[in-house]
C-alpha positions as CSV (number, residue, x, y, z in Angstrom):
1,M,89.1,21.8,105.3
2,A,91.6,24.6,105.7
3,K,90.3,28.1,106.6
4,K,90.5,30.7,103.9
5,K,92.9,33.6,104.5
6,I,90.7,36.7,104.1
7,V,91.7,40.3,104.1
8,L,89.1,43.0,104.6
9,I,89.8,46.6,103.7
10,G,87.5,49.1,105.4
11,A,86.7,46.5,108.0
12,T,85.1,48.9,110.5
13,G,82.7,50.7,108.1
14,K,78.9,50.3,108.0
15,V,79.2,47.4,105.5
16,G,82.7,46.2,106.5
17,S,81.9,45.8,110.2
18,Q,78.9,43.5,109.4
19,V,81.0,41.4,107.0
20,T,83.7,41.1,109.8
21,N,81.2,40.0,112.4
22,A,79.7,37.4,110.1
23,L,83.1,35.9,109.1
24,L,84.2,35.9,112.7
25,A,81.1,33.9,113.6
26,Q,82.4,31.4,111.0
27,N,85.8,31.3,112.7
28,E,87.5,32.4,109.5
29,Q,91.1,33.6,109.4
30,L,90.7,37.4,109.1
31,T,93.1,40.2,108.6
32,L,91.4,43.6,109.0
33,I,92.7,46.9,107.6
34,A,91.3,50.2,108.7
35,R,92.7,53.6,109.7
36,H,91.6,53.7,113.4
37,K,93.0,51.2,115.8
38,D,90.3,51.9,118.5
39,K,87.6,50.7,116.1
40,L,89.6,47.6,115.2
41,L,90.4,46.5,118.8
42,P,87.0,44.9,119.5
43,F,87.5,42.6,116.5
44,E,91.0,41.7,117.6
45,Q,89.5,40.5,120.9
46,K,87.4,38.2,118.9
47,G,90.3,36.7,117.1
48,A,91.0,38.8,114.1
49,N,94.5,40.1,113.0
50,I,94.3,43.9,112.8
51,I,96.3,46.4,110.9
52,A,95.7,50.1,111.7
53,T,96.9,51.9,108.6
54,S,95.7,53.9,105.6
55,V,95.1,51.9,102.4
56,T,97.6,54.3,100.8
57,N,100.4,52.5,102.8
58,V,101.2,50.2,99.9
59,E,104.0,48.3,101.6
60,T,101.9,47.4,104.6
61,V,98.8,46.5,102.6
62,T,101.0,44.4,100.2
63,E,102.4,42.3,103.1
64,A,98.8,41.8,104.4
65,L,97.7,40.5,101.0
66,K,100.6,38.0,100.5
67,G,99.3,34.5,100.7
68,A,95.7,35.5,101.2
69,D,92.9,33.8,99.3
70,V,90.7,36.8,98.8
71,V,90.5,40.5,99.6
72,L,87.6,42.9,99.9
73,T,88.5,46.3,98.4
74,M,86.7,49.5,98.8
75,I,87.2,53.3,98.8
76,A,86.3,55.3,101.9
77,S,84.4,58.5,101.4
78,N,86.0,61.6,103.1
79,P,83.6,64.6,103.2
80,L,86.5,66.7,104.5
81,A,88.7,66.2,101.4
82,E,89.5,69.4,99.5
83,D,90.1,67.3,96.3
84,F,87.5,64.5,96.8
85,L,88.1,62.7,93.5
86,G,91.9,63.0,93.9
87,E,91.8,61.3,97.2
88,Q,89.5,58.5,95.9
89,K,92.0,57.9,93.1
90,Q,94.9,57.8,95.5
91,Q,93.1,55.1,97.5
92,A,92.3,53.1,94.4
93,N,95.8,53.3,92.9
94,A,97.4,52.2,96.2
95,Q,95.1,49.1,96.6
96,I,95.7,48.1,93.0
97,E,99.5,48.5,93.4
98,A,99.3,46.2,96.5
99,I,97.3,43.7,94.6
100,K,99.9,43.5,91.9
101,K,102.8,43.3,94.2
102,S,101.2,40.7,96.5
103,G,100.1,38.2,93.8
104,I,96.7,37.8,95.3
105,K,94.3,36.2,92.8
106,N,90.7,36.9,94.1
107,V,89.3,40.4,94.6
108,I,85.8,41.4,95.7
109,N,85.4,45.1,95.1
110,L,82.7,47.0,96.9
111,S,81.6,49.5,94.3
112,S,78.3,51.2,93.6
113,N,75.3,51.2,91.3
114,G,75.8,54.0,88.9
115,C,79.5,53.1,88.2
116,H,78.7,52.1,84.7
117,V,79.5,55.7,83.7
118,N,82.8,57.4,84.4
119,E,81.6,61.0,84.9
120,G,78.5,62.8,86.0
121,N,78.0,60.4,89.0
122,G,79.4,62.7,91.7
123,V,80.9,61.1,94.8
124,I,81.1,57.6,93.2
125,Q,83.2,58.7,90.3
126,G,86.3,57.4,92.0
127,L,84.6,54.0,92.4
128,S,84.2,54.0,88.6
129,F,87.9,54.7,88.3
130,M,88.6,51.9,90.7
131,E,86.6,49.4,88.6
132,D,88.3,50.5,85.4
133,Q,91.8,50.1,86.9
134,L,91.1,46.8,88.5
135,N,89.8,45.4,85.2
136,K,93.2,46.1,83.6
137,L,94.9,43.6,85.9
138,T,95.7,40.3,84.3
139,G,95.5,36.9,86.1
140,V,93.2,38.3,88.8
141,N,89.6,37.3,89.3
142,I,87.5,40.4,90.2
143,I,83.9,40.8,91.0
144,H,82.5,44.3,91.4
145,L,79.5,44.4,93.7
146,R,77.3,47.4,92.9
147,P,74.9,48.1,95.7
148,T,72.3,50.8,95.1
149,F,71.2,53.7,97.3
150,Y,71.7,52.7,100.9
151,M,68.6,52.9,103.1
152,E,71.0,53.9,105.9
153,N,71.6,57.2,104.0
154,V,68.6,58.5,105.8
155,F,70.7,58.7,109.0
156,Y,72.4,61.8,107.5
157,A,69.1,63.5,108.1
158,L,68.5,62.0,111.6
159,D,68.6,65.4,113.3
160,L,66.3,66.9,110.6
161,I,63.8,64.1,111.2
162,K,64.0,64.3,115.0
163,H,64.0,68.0,115.5
164,K,62.3,69.5,112.4
165,G,59.9,66.7,111.7
166,I,60.8,66.5,108.0
167,Y,63.0,64.4,105.6
168,G,64.3,65.7,102.4
169,L,66.8,65.4,99.5
170,P,67.1,67.1,96.1
171,I,65.3,64.2,94.4
172,S,61.8,64.2,93.1
173,P,59.3,62.9,95.6
174,N,57.8,60.2,93.4
175,K,60.9,59.2,91.5
176,T,61.3,55.4,92.1
177,F,64.7,53.7,92.2
178,P,66.2,50.7,94.0
179,M,67.2,51.0,97.7
180,I,69.1,48.5,99.8
181,A,69.9,47.8,103.5
182,T,73.6,47.5,104.2
183,K,73.1,44.2,106.0
184,D,72.0,42.7,102.6
185,V,75.2,44.1,101.0
186,A,77.2,42.4,103.8
187,T,75.4,39.2,103.2
188,A,76.2,39.2,99.5
189,I,79.9,39.8,100.3
190,V,80.1,37.0,102.7
191,E,78.4,34.7,100.2
192,K,81.0,35.6,97.6
193,I,83.8,35.1,100.0
194,N,82.5,31.7,101.0
195,A,81.9,30.5,97.5
196,L,84.8,32.1,95.6
197,D,82.7,31.3,92.5
198,F,83.8,34.2,90.3
199,T,86.3,34.2,87.5
200,G,87.6,36.8,85.2
201,K,86.0,40.3,85.5
202,S,82.3,40.5,86.4
203,V,79.7,42.8,87.9
204,L,76.9,42.0,90.4
205,P,74.3,44.7,91.0
206,L,72.6,44.6,94.4
207,L,69.1,46.3,94.1
208,G,67.3,45.7,97.3
209,D,63.9,44.1,97.4
210,K,62.1,46.6,95.1
211,D,62.1,50.1,93.8
212,Y,60.8,52.9,96.2
213,S,60.1,56.6,96.0
214,L,61.5,58.8,98.8
215,V,57.9,59.5,99.7
216,E,57.4,55.7,100.3
217,L,60.6,55.4,102.3
218,T,59.7,58.5,104.4
219,G,56.3,57.0,105.0
220,E,57.7,53.8,106.4
221,I,60.2,55.7,108.6
222,G,57.4,58.0,109.9
223,A,55.1,55.0,110.7
224,A,57.9,53.3,112.5
225,I,58.6,56.3,114.8
226,G,55.0,57.1,115.5
227,N,54.8,60.0,113.0
228,P,52.8,58.6,110.1
229,H,52.5,62.1,108.5
230,L,56.3,62.7,108.3
231,P,56.6,64.8,105.1
232,Y,59.2,64.3,102.4
233,I,60.5,67.7,101.1
234,Q,62.4,68.0,97.8
235,F,65.2,70.5,98.7
236,P,66.5,73.0,96.2
237,I,70.0,71.9,95.1
238,E,71.6,75.1,96.4
239,D,70.1,74.5,99.9
240,F,71.4,70.9,99.9
241,I,74.9,72.0,99.0
242,G,74.8,74.7,101.6
243,G,73.6,72.3,104.3
244,I,76.5,69.9,103.6
245,I,79.0,72.8,103.8
246,G,77.3,74.1,106.9
247,T,77.9,70.8,108.7
248,G,81.6,70.7,107.8
249,G,81.7,69.1,104.4
250,T,84.1,70.7,101.8
251,P,82.6,72.5,98.8
252,D,84.1,69.9,96.5
253,F,82.4,67.1,98.4
254,A,79.1,69.0,98.6
255,N,79.0,69.7,94.9
256,R,79.9,66.1,94.0
257,F,77.2,64.7,96.4
258,A,74.7,67.1,94.8
259,E,75.8,65.8,91.3
260,L,74.9,62.3,92.4
261,M,71.5,63.4,93.7
262,V,70.8,65.0,90.3
263,A,72.0,62.0,88.5
264,T,69.8,59.8,90.6
265,D,66.8,61.9,89.8
266,N,67.7,61.5,86.1
267,G,67.7,57.7,86.3
268,L,71.3,56.8,87.1
269,L,70.3,54.0,89.5
270,N,67.6,52.6,87.1
271,T,69.9,51.0,84.5
272,H,70.2,47.3,85.8
273,T,67.4,44.8,85.1
274,R,66.1,43.3,88.3
275,N,66.4,39.5,88.7
276,A,66.6,36.9,91.4
277,A,70.4,37.2,91.7
278,N,70.4,40.9,92.3
279,T,67.3,41.3,94.4
280,T,67.9,41.2,98.1
281,A,65.7,40.5,101.1
282,T,65.2,43.6,103.4
283,S,62.2,45.8,102.7
284,A,62.0,49.5,103.6
285,K,59.3,48.6,106.2
286,E,61.6,46.1,107.9
287,F,64.5,48.5,107.8
288,A,62.4,51.3,109.3
289,N,61.0,49.1,112.1
290,T,64.4,47.6,113.1
291,V,67.5,49.4,112.1
292,F,66.1,53.0,111.9
293,T,64.0,52.9,115.1
294,S,67.0,51.4,117.0
295,V,69.2,54.3,116.1
296,Y,66.4,56.9,116.4
297,V,65.6,55.8,119.9
298,T,69.2,55.7,121.1
299,N,70.3,59.0,119.5
300,K,70.5,61.6,122.2
301,N,71.0,64.7,120.0
């Protein structure tokens, strides 16, 4: 059986790199697109074709998509963007233009839970825009994968956990919502690439193994690192925004991220009905004991 020709955009990201490694292990014919060549080179050494470019380079991306069986699309988040939504839309429009010009027929779009609304969802508003624009394409099969809150988001607070002995977000301590490990997102993408069993326009939520509160997630992390009393603190929204700006994020990014936190607290991520198809394997306990502890131990800061 002939190998599929697969193009992965964002191939070196926290989800994309796991998808890439899984498909390389299957000896698939891969073309990887990402901005930084140094991050792509290890995959080239394993047999992938690499293209170091921005997704806004329509001509280059179009050529990469010609003759391919399927493409993974996504929008990278840039906390340094002065106009965060504008940059997201620029990425979306460029990828859609390349899809139209190339004639590719199958698109797996990495979107997000919460993209069922077009505003009030903060840093994922551009992903909602991407979904809407993709759905306008004719003759193209598109599935939007909507993973929920990444467990790996806790790494943004790694220094806080390590040096202050606390974890916090501006979300109510006992508010429960679905959380997912990125490896389960990657697994779902690989399964869809292998099967190519989607037609028309469809959505697949990815909701993790169950709903958790941030107190529960913090408890699992604390237990895994030998600090079973690690507290979760609900930060005031102003402090959260100030913290992001203080670490280099732009005010626009900080305010949009804060908007997503408020929306999450108000139930944005609790709109999909959980079923066998959208429930994934990794628990918060497993994540804490494997992924988190590995990074926590090796982090030198």
